[in-house]
C-alpha positions as CSV (number, residue, x, y, z in Angstrom):
1,M,-38.2,-1.1,-56.9
2,A,-36.7,1.9,-55.2
3,T,-36.1,5.1,-57.1
4,F,-33.6,7.8,-56.5
5,P,-35.3,10.9,-55.0
6,N,-35.4,14.1,-57.0
7,N,-34.3,16.2,-54.1
8,I,-31.0,14.9,-52.8
9,L,-30.3,17.7,-50.3
10,G,-31.8,15.7,-47.4
11,I,-29.5,12.7,-48.2
12,L,-26.5,15.0,-48.5
13,L,-27.2,16.7,-45.2
14,F,-27.7,13.4,-43.4
15,C,-24.4,12.1,-44.7
16,A,-22.7,15.3,-43.7
17,C,-24.1,15.1,-40.2
18,V,-23.0,11.5,-39.8
19,M,-19.4,12.4,-40.8
20,V,-19.4,15.5,-38.5
21,I,-20.6,13.4,-35.6
22,G,-17.9,10.8,-36.3
23,L,-15.2,13.5,-36.3
24,I,-16.5,15.0,-33.1
25,Q,-16.3,11.5,-31.5
26,A,-12.7,11.2,-32.7
27,L,-11.8,14.6,-31.2
28,I,-13.3,13.5,-27.9
29,V,-11.1,10.3,-28.0
30,L,-8.0,12.3,-28.8
31,Y,-8.8,14.8,-26.0
32,G,-9.3,11.9,-23.5
33,F,-5.9,10.3,-24.4
34,G,-4.3,13.7,-24.1
35,R,-5.5,13.8,-20.5
36,P,-5.0,10.2,-19.1
37,F,-6.9,10.9,-15.9
38,L,-10.1,10.9,-17.9
39,L,-9.5,7.3,-19.2
40,N,-10.8,4.0,-17.8
41,D,-8.5,2.6,-15.1
42,Q,-7.6,-0.4,-17.3
43,I,-6.4,1.9,-20.1
44,Q,-4.7,4.3,-17.6
45,M,-2.5,1.5,-16.2
46,S,-1.8,-0.1,-19.6
47,E,1.7,0.1,-21.1
48,N,0.2,0.2,-24.6
49,Q,-2.1,3.2,-24.6
50,A,-1.3,3.8,-28.3
51,Y,-2.9,0.5,-29.2
52,Y,-6.1,1.4,-27.3
53,K,-6.1,4.8,-28.9
54,R,-5.7,3.5,-32.4
55,R,-8.3,0.7,-31.9
56,I,-10.9,3.1,-30.5
57,L,-10.3,5.5,-33.4
58,E,-10.6,2.7,-35.9
59,V,-14.0,1.6,-34.4
60,I,-15.3,5.2,-34.5
61,M,-14.1,6.1,-38.0
62,R,-15.2,2.8,-39.5
63,V,-18.9,3.9,-39.5
64,P,-19.1,7.5,-40.7
65,I,-16.4,7.6,-43.4
């Protein structure tokens, strides 16, 4: 049976790193949608960029938080 480690600093630092990486990914997505020329051609020509933006952010933020 697994036991909880006595030193939890490593676990806390790992969790913090995962959350920070997720937030950085979200900032990159927001930056990309702020400058449409950086986006995929399909998304650039789409009338519903807000849907793509929300969906990509949902996928990114589902994991770290």
